[in-house]
N, CA and C of each residue as an Amber inpcrd file, in Angstrom:
protein
   477
 205.4730000 126.6630000 181.9090000 206.8800000 126.7000000 181.9840000
 207.2370000 125.8070000 180.9420000 206.2710000 124.5980000 180.7260000
 206.4780000 123.5590000 179.6880000 206.3200000 123.6560000 178.4520000
 205.6130000 124.3930000 177.8760000 205.2290000 125.2570000 176.7380000
 206.3240000 126.3260000 176.3080000 207.1360000 126.8440000 177.3070000
 208.3040000 128.0830000 177.4680000 209.0980000 126.8240000 176.3930000
 209.6320000 125.8750000 177.3200000 210.6630000 125.0360000 177.2690000
 210.6350000 124.6070000 175.6010000 209.4970000 123.7780000 175.2410000
 209.0210000 123.6270000 174.1130000 209.2510000 124.6010000 172.6420000
 208.7490000 126.1230000 173.1310000 208.6290000 126.7710000 172.1700000
 210.4070000 127.7190000 171.8890000 211.5940000 127.1310000 173.2350000
 212.9190000 127.0520000 173.1610000 213.5220000 126.1660000 171.9040000
 212.9860000 125.1520000 172.0650000 213.3420000 123.6720000 171.5140000
 213.5350000 123.9820000 170.1430000 212.0510000 124.0430000 169.8030000
 211.4320000 125.1540000 168.5560000 212.7250000 125.5820000 168.0050000
 212.8360000 126.9450000 168.4440000 213.6920000 127.7890000 168.1570000
 215.1730000 127.6080000 168.0270000 215.5560000 126.6590000 168.8080000
 217.1320000 125.9290000 168.7870000 216.8240000 125.5640000 168.2110000
 216.1400000 124.9810000 167.1810000 216.2740000 123.4680000 166.5740000
 216.2600000 124.2030000 164.9610000 215.8870000 125.2620000 164.6170000
 215.7850000 126.2000000 163.4810000 217.3250000 126.9500000 163.2370000
 218.0660000 127.0400000 164.3810000 219.3080000 128.0290000 164.2580000
 220.0120000 127.6390000 163.0130000 220.7720000 128.1760000 162.5390000
 221.7990000 128.1470000 161.8290000 222.9870000 128.2250000 162.4330000
 222.9520000 127.2490000 163.2580000 224.4030000 126.8640000 164.1150000
 225.8410000 126.7790000 163.6130000 225.4390000 125.8750000 162.3300000
 226.5190000 125.2970000 161.5900000 227.1590000 126.4880000 160.9430000
 227.0710000 127.6220000 161.0500000 227.4510000 129.1970000 160.5900000
 228.8970000 129.7410000 161.7390000 228.2600000 129.4880000 162.6840000
 229.2450000 129.5880000 163.7190000 230.4580000 129.0980000 163.5020000
 231.3100000 129.9540000 164.2280000 232.4540000 129.6370000 164.6060000
 233.0150000 128.9310000 165.7740000 232.3130000 128.5370000 166.3670000
 231.6950000 127.8970000 168.0790000 230.6700000 127.1020000 168.6230000
 230.6710000 126.3110000 169.0320000 229.6030000 125.5220000 169.1750000
 228.6930000 126.4550000 170.0570000 227.2300000 126.4550000 169.9930000
 226.2370000 127.6090000 170.7170000 225.0690000 126.3240000 170.9490000
 225.6190000 125.9220000 172.6440000 224.6850000 124.9470000 173.2530000
 223.2370000 125.4920000 173.3670000 222.3520000 124.3850000 173.7100000
 220.8380000 124.8350000 174.0370000 220.7740000 125.8270000 175.0050000
 221.3220000 125.4260000 176.1430000 221.5370000 126.3110000 177.4970000
 222.1520000 127.5390000 177.1580000 222.5490000 128.1060000 176.2210000
 223.5900000 128.8330000 175.7840000 222.6080000 130.1700000 174.8140000
 221.8420000 129.6290000 174.0660000 221.2310000 130.2400000 172.7450000
 220.5570000 131.5770000 173.0940000 219.6460000 131.6560000 174.4650000
 219.2850000 132.8230000 175.0110000 220.1490000 134.0710000 175.3220000
 221.3090000 133.3570000 176.0710000 222.3030000 134.5500000 176.2310000
 222.6720000 135.1920000 175.0820000 222.9790000 134.2620000 174.0100000
 223.0340000 134.9640000 172.4730000 222.2980000 136.0590000 172.2640000
 220.9570000 135.6630000 172.1480000 219.7770000 136.6560000 172.0580000
 219.5940000 137.7360000 172.7180000 219.3420000 137.8440000 174.2010000
 220.1220000 138.6650000 174.9820000 221.3230000 139.5060000 174.4590000
 222.6410000 139.3210000 174.3130000 223.4930000 139.8410000 174.2730000
 223.1940000 140.2310000 172.7640000 223.2010000 139.7890000 171.7580000
 222.6930000 140.7800000 170.5610000 221.9860000 141.8720000 170.5680000
 220.6730000 141.6090000 171.5110000 219.6100000 142.7680000 171.2850000
 220.4300000 143.8990000 172.3300000 221.1480000 143.5520000 172.9600000
 221.7910000 144.8400000 173.8660000 222.4990000 145.6110000 173.0800000
 223.4680000 144.8520000 172.3860000 224.5160000 144.9740000 171.4400000
 223.6000000 146.2330000 170.3040000 222.2970000 145.6300000 169.6140000
 222.1540000 146.3570000 168.4300000 221.1530000 147.8900000 169.4940000
 221.3170000 147.7100000 170.5340000 220.0720000 148.5630000 171.4370000
 221.6460000 150.1880000 171.4080000 222.4560000 149.3560000 171.9420000
 223.6560000 150.4180000 172.0010000 224.4540000 151.0210000 170.1950000
 224.1580000 150.4920000 169.5770000 224.7750000 150.5930000 168.3560000
 223.8680000 151.8860000 167.8910000 222.3060000 151.7280000 167.9740000
 221.7320000 153.0210000 167.6580000 222.1270000 154.4130000 168.1950000
 222.6370000 154.3690000 169.6580000 223.0530000 155.5060000 170.2670000
 224.8490000 155.7110000 169.6810000 225.7010000 154.4870000 169.0800000
 226.4230000 154.9850000 168.2060000 226.2620000 155.6070000 167.0830000
 225.0550000 155.2330000 166.1290000 224.9030000 155.6150000 164.7540000
 224.8090000 156.9640000 164.8960000 223.6400000 157.4360000 165.9520000
 222.8000000 158.4930000 165.9650000 223.8720000 159.4960000 166.6220000
 224.8880000 159.8310000 166.6310000 226.4370000 160.4590000 166.6440000
 226.5080000 161.0700000 165.8640000 226.4230000 160.5800000 164.4120000
 226.6590000 160.7280000 162.6180000 225.2440000 161.5280000 162.3040000
 225.7580000 162.4320000 161.3890000 224.6770000 163.0370000 161.0590000
 224.3270000 162.3540000 159.6710000 225.6530000 162.4150000 158.7780000
 225.5740000 161.6870000 157.6040000 224.9310000 159.7920000 157.8980000
 225.4040000 159.4780000 158.8690000 224.5770000 158.0580000 159.1860000
 222.8430000 158.0510000 159.5930000 222.8990000 158.5900000 160.1330000
 221.4640000 158.8080000 160.6170000 220.4010000 159.5190000 159.0110000
 221.0250000 160.1170000 158.5700000 220.4350000 160.3240000 157.3220000
 220.3330000 159.2040000 156.0520000 221.5590000 158.1610000 155.7290000
 221.8760000 157.2370000 155.1760000 220.6510000 156.3340000 155.4080000
 220.7000000 156.2200000 156.6180000 220.0700000 154.8930000 157.4310000
 218.2270000 155.2870000 157.8430000 217.6420000 156.5860000 157.1720000
 216.8130000 156.5290000 157.8200000 215.3260000 155.9940000 157.4210000
 215.7530000 155.7490000 155.9840000 214.6610000 154.6650000 155.4440000
 215.2850000 153.4690000 154.6520000 214.5120000 152.8050000 154.1150000
 215.3250000 151.5510000 153.6510000 215.7340000 152.1250000 152.1630000
 215.0680000 152.7900000 151.7250000 215.3920000 153.7560000 149.9980000
 217.0140000 154.1360000 150.3590000 217.3390000 154.9820000 151.3790000
 218.3690000 155.7340000 151.1040000 219.3130000 154.9040000 152.0090000
 219.0350000 154.0110000 152.7740000 220.0930000 152.5980000 152.6850000
 220.6180000 152.1880000 151.7010000 219.5490000 151.6540000 150.5200000
 219.9560000 150.9670000 149.5970000 220.8700000 151.6280000 148.3880000
 220.1750000 152.7350000 148.2910000 221.1910000 153.8690000 147.4380000
 222.8310000 153.7260000 147.9060000 222.7430000 154.3610000 149.7760000
 224.1050000 154.4690000 150.1190000 224.8990000 153.3930000 149.7810000
 224.3930000 151.6860000 150.1800000 224.7110000 150.4900000 150.1850000
 225.7780000 150.6230000 148.3270000 224.8430000 151.1440000 147.1660000
 225.2980000 150.7450000 146.5720000 226.3650000 151.8070000 145.9880000
 226.2300000 153.0020000 146.3560000 227.8200000 153.5600000 146.1610000
 228.7100000 153.0880000 147.4760000 228.4750000 152.8580000 147.8010000
 229.4810000 152.5840000 149.2170000 230.1420000 151.6620000 148.2130000
 229.3440000 150.8060000 147.5140000 230.0060000 149.2880000 147.2360000
 231.3040000 149.3520000 145.8160000 230.2930000 150.1360000 145.2120000
 231.1510000 150.8100000 143.6930000 232.6100000 151.7680000 144.1630000
 232.4440000 152.3960000 145.4250000 233.5020000 153.1410000 145.5570000
 234.6910000 151.9680000 145.9150000 233.9760000 151.6470000 146.8400000
 235.2780000 150.3260000 147.3920000 235.7000000 149.6640000 146.5070000
 234.9420000 149.0600000 145.6460000 235.2260000 148.0960000 144.0600000
 236.0190000 149.3960000 143.1430000 235.8800000 150.6820000 143.5310000
 236.9450000 151.4930000 141.9810000 236.0310000 151.3660000 140.9130000
 234.5740000 151.2450000 141.2900000 234.0800000 151.3980000 139.4770000
 232.7770000 152.2570000 139.7270000 232.7440000 153.1190000 138.2130000
 232.1250000 154.2140000 138.0320000 230.2200000 153.5620000 138.7870000
 229.9920000 154.9230000 138.9490000 228.6090000 154.3590000 140.0440000
 227.7290000 156.0420000 139.2930000 226.9090000 155.8860000 138.7350000
 226.1870000 157.0840000 138.7930000 224.4410000 156.7230000 138.4930000
 223.9320000 157.8170000 138.6430000 222.1070000 157.7440000 138.9290000
 221.5670000 156.6890000 138.1760000 221.7540000 156.4090000 136.9600000
 221.6350000 155.8770000 135.8600000 221.5850000 154.3240000 136.4510000
 222.8160000 154.2720000 136.8010000 223.0730000 152.5690000 137.3670000
 222.7730000 152.1450000 138.6180000 222.6860000 153.0890000 139.2580000
 222.1030000 153.1190000 140.4980000 220.5520000 152.5900000 140.4850000
 219.5570000 152.9270000 139.5500000 218.6850000 152.6670000 139.2860000
 218.2530000 151.5480000 138.2950000 218.9910000 151.5330000 137.7630000
 219.2490000 149.6630000 137.2370000 219.6350000 149.0760000 138.2960000
 219.9650000 149.0230000 139.0590000 220.3610000 148.0680000 140.1850000
 219.2050000 148.2880000 141.0910000 218.6720000 148.7750000 141.6160000
 217.6380000 148.9550000 142.4420000 215.9870000 149.1240000 141.6370000
 215.8780000 148.1980000 140.6050000 214.6800000 149.0720000 139.9660000
 213.3630000 148.9950000 140.7290000 213.3770000 148.5360000 142.2640000
 212.0160000 148.7610000 142.7940000 211.9680000 150.5250000 142.8770000
 212.2690000 151.3700000 142.8210000 212.1450000 152.8670000 142.9250000
 212.6070000 153.5020000 141.9440000 211.8430000 154.2990000 141.3680000
 211.9150000 154.5250000 140.4620000 213.2160000 155.8850000 139.7000000
 213.9000000 155.8620000 138.8360000 214.7570000 156.8190000 138.5400000
 214.7060000 158.1430000 139.0570000 213.5830000 159.1220000 139.4820000
 213.1850000 160.0590000 139.9370000 213.6470000 160.1440000 141.3210000
 212.8010000 159.3570000 141.9000000 213.1890000 159.1450000 143.3180000
 214.3420000 158.9780000 143.6040000 215.0250000 157.8340000 142.8890000
 216.5140000 157.8090000 143.9300000 217.0770000 159.0770000 142.8810000
 216.8470000 160.0690000 142.2240000 217.8000000 160.6750000 141.8480000
 217.6690000 162.2060000 142.7430000 216.1600000 162.0170000 143.1460000
 215.7040000 162.7520000 144.2050000 216.9690000 163.2420000 145.5880000
 216.9980000 161.4890000 145.9670000 217.5420000 161.0890000 146.6610000
 219.3440000 161.3040000 147.0710000 219.9760000 161.4070000 145.8510000
 221.4310000 161.5600000 146.0320000 221.7140000 162.6290000 145.6810000
 220.4710000 163.4750000 145.2750000 220.7520000 165.1040000 144.7580000
 220.3180000 165.5700000 146.2110000 219.7120000 165.1090000 147.0050000
 219.5910000 165.3830000 148.6280000 221.4250000 165.3530000 149.2380000
 221.5110000 163.9480000 148.5600000 222.6020000 163.7060000 149.3860000
 223.6430000 164.7100000 149.3020000 224.1150000 164.6550000 147.7500000
 224.7890000 165.8410000 147.1170000 224.7720000 167.0920000 148.0150000
 223.5420000 167.8360000 148.3260000 223.6120000 169.3590000 148.7710000
 224.1190000 168.7880000 150.0720000 223.4810000 167.7430000 150.5260000
 224.0070000 168.0020000 152.0670000 225.5940000 167.6770000 152.3590000
 226.1390000 167.4190000 151.7260000 227.7360000 166.7560000 151.2490000
 227.4080000 165.3610000 151.9110000 226.8810000 164.9260000 151.6360000
 227.3340000 163.2790000 152.3800000 227.5420000 162.2320000 150.9450000
 227.5940000 162.8640000 149.8430000 227.6270000 162.3620000 148.6970000
 228.4200000 163.4220000 147.8140000 229.2160000 163.1560000 146.8920000
 230.1030000 163.8300000 146.0960000 230.0500000 163.1600000 144.3880000
 230.0090000 164.6580000 143.9410000 230.2990000 164.0420000 142.5890000
 231.3560000 164.3790000 141.9360000 232.4290000 163.2350000 141.2620000
 233.5490000 163.5770000 141.3250000 233.7230000 162.9910000 139.7140000
 234.8040000 163.5350000 138.9150000 235.1750000 162.9410000 137.7100000
 235.8140000 161.0710000 137.7140000 235.7860000 160.9270000 136.7770000
 235.6590000 159.5900000 136.9440000 237.7000000 159.2400000 136.7120000
 238.0540000 158.2350000 137.7750000 239.7040000 158.4210000 137.4840000
 239.8720000 157.5610000 136.6700000 241.0840000 158.0290000 136.1500000
 241.6240000 157.4690000 134.8290000 240.9430000 157.5980000 133.4440000
 240.9520000 156.7430000 132.6610000 239.9840000 156.4710000 131.6860000
 238.4900000 156.2940000 131.8010000 237.9410000 157.3860000 131.1280000
 236.0920000 157.3390000 131.3030000 235.8320000 156.6780000 130.6780000
 234.6810000 156.0400000 131.2330000 233.6910000 154.8180000 130.5530000
 233.1000000 155.2940000 129.5020000 231.6290000 155.0180000 129.3870000
 230.5380000 155.4620000 127.9810000 230.3520000 156.7560000 127.8620000
 231.0480000 157.5750000 129.0370000 230.2200000 159.0350000 128.6560000
 231.2380000 159.7530000 129.6090000 231.9320000 160.4100000 129.3220000
 232.9860000 161.1310000 129.9940000 232.2200000 162.5130000 130.5520000
 231.3520000 162.5590000 130.3500000 230.7180000 163.7580000 131.1720000
 229.8010000 162.8260000 132.2160000 230.0750000 161.6730000 132.3070000
 229.2850000 161.1310000 133.3370000 230.1380000 161.3900000 134.8770000
 229.7380000 161.7430000 135.9990000 230.1420000 162.0170000 137.4220000
 230.0810000 160.8480000 138.2850000 230.8940000 160.0670000 138.8600000
 230.9050000 158.9900000 139.8720000 230.2880000 160.2930000 141.1140000
 229.2620000 159.1000000 141.3740000 229.1370000 159.2010000 142.8350000
 229.4400000 158.4810000 144.0060000 229.9440000 159.5320000 145.1700000
 231.0080000 158.7970000 146.0000000 230.5260000 159.1930000 147.2990000
 230.9880000 158.4920000 148.6640000 230.0720000 158.6910000 149.7920000
 231.1840000 160.0610000 150.1110000 231.1680000 161.0680000 150.9210000
 231.8250000 161.4720000 151.5820000 233.0130000 161.1540000 152.3880000
 234.2590000 161.5200000 152.6370000 235.2930000 161.1800000 153.7900000
 234.3510000 160.7570000 155.0870000 234.2430000 161.7390000 155.2230000
 232.9690000 161.8220000 156.4560000 232.0970000 160.3570000 156.6770000
 230.8500000 160.4430000 155.6620000 230.6160000 159.1130000 155.2910000
 231.3860000 158.0220000 155.7650000 231.8700000 157.8810000 154.6790000
 232.9500000 156.4930000 154.8440000 233.5720000 156.0530000 156.2810000
 234.1730000 157.0050000 156.7780000 234.5980000 156.8900000 158.4240000
 233.7560000 156.3510000 159.3870000 232.6450000 157.0400000 158.8040000
 231.5550000 156.7590000 159.8250000 231.0190000 155.3930000 160.0000000
 230.4290000 155.2080000 158.1120000 229.9240000 153.8510000 158.4610000
 231.3220000 152.7680000 158.9710000 232.0470000 152.6400000 158.1090000
 233.1280000 152.0080000 158.8720000 233.4030000 151.6620000 160.5990000
 233.7720000 152.9310000 160.8880000 233.3620000 152.8450000 162.5770000
 232.2390000 152.3580000 163.1010000 231.4240000 152.5340000 162.4710000
 229.8220000 151.8420000 162.6540000 229.5450000 150.5320000 162.7870000
 230.3080000 149.8470000 161.4810000 230.7780000 148.4760000 161.4890000
 232.0380000 148.1130000 162.1550000 232.9360000 148.6030000 162.3920000
 233.6830000 148.1290000 163.4370000 232.8580000 147.7580000 165.0520000
 232.2460000 148.9470000 165.2050000 231.7290000 149.1200000 166.3980000
 230.5220000 147.8070000 167.0110000 229.7140000 147.2060000 165.6750000
 229.0230000 146.0680000 165.3200000 229.8750000 144.8200000 165.8460000
 230.7360000 144.6720000 165.0550000 231.8120000 143.4800000 165.6940000
 232.3040000 143.7650000 167.0510000 232.8690000 145.0110000 167.6440000
 233.4940000 144.6940000 169.0050000 232.4570000 144.6180000 170.0190000
 230.8470000 145.0900000 169.9300000 229.7310000 144.9780000 170.7230000
 229.3860000 143.3250000 170.5530000 229.4480000 142.9280000 169.8570000
 228.9460000 141.5990000 169.8500000 229.7490000 140.4730000 169.9740000
 231.3320000 140.5770000 169.7890000 232.3800000 139.8610000 170.3320000
 232.0360000 139.9720000 171.9470000 232.3480000 141.3400000 172.7560000
 232.3550000 141.8180000 173.5290000 230.9240000 141.2140000 174.5300000
 230.2830000 140.7200000 174.2320000 228.7490000 140.6100000 174.7360000
 229.1530000 139.1250000 174.9080000 229.1040000 138.3850000 173.4740000
 229.9650000 136.6260000 173.6990000 230.9870000 136.3480000 174.2930000
 231.9350000 137.0360000 174.7800000 233.1680000 136.9700000 175.3350000
 232.4610000 137.4310000 177.1570000 231.9310000 138.3460000 177.2040000
 231.5710000 138.0050000 178.9290000 230.4820000 137.4930000 178.8850000
 229.6450000 137.2550000 178.1050000 228.7070000 136.1000000 178.7370000
 229.2870000 134.5360000 178.5060000 230.5450000 134.7190000 178.4240000
 230.9740000 133.2830000 178.3410000 230.5180000 132.5760000 177.0670000
 229.4950000 132.4930000 176.5110000 228.9190000 132.1290000 175.3380000
 230.3750000 131.1280000 174.3580000 231.2420000 132.1980000 174.2540000
 232.2760000 131.6370000 173.1530000 233.2760000 130.7280000 174.3560000
 233.8880000 129.8850000 174.1660000 234.4980000 128.8380000 174.7750000
 236.1060000 128.6420000 174.2690000
């Protein structure tokens, strides 16, 4: 029992608690971990209700590509296969193009013309997430926020 308490003290001392908007005391930090782990488990079930999210998050490559496309969409900037390949240099252009093409075939990504004045190449098509993918992803993120906040408040970790 003493070794477990010492271990817990070491873990607690290494937490970046200054990043929290509230004070998390030593006697409550295990409740935080428990609440977060329960939230994450419920999030898998929430995510699995969306075929586009399941596909985009099925491996790290797809996840990184999706995040590049999603970010460009939200910023309103052009994004295309070559640009994504430059932004994710750990994967080959061929691998990235294959994943994007599969996403296009499934309807999770769309190839849209450039809004307004085209950039370097008028033939370049913007890769955009589908409306379904955008709403599923944003709802998933809202569920993360709701779930963690609910666990913290119900567990009375937040005062």
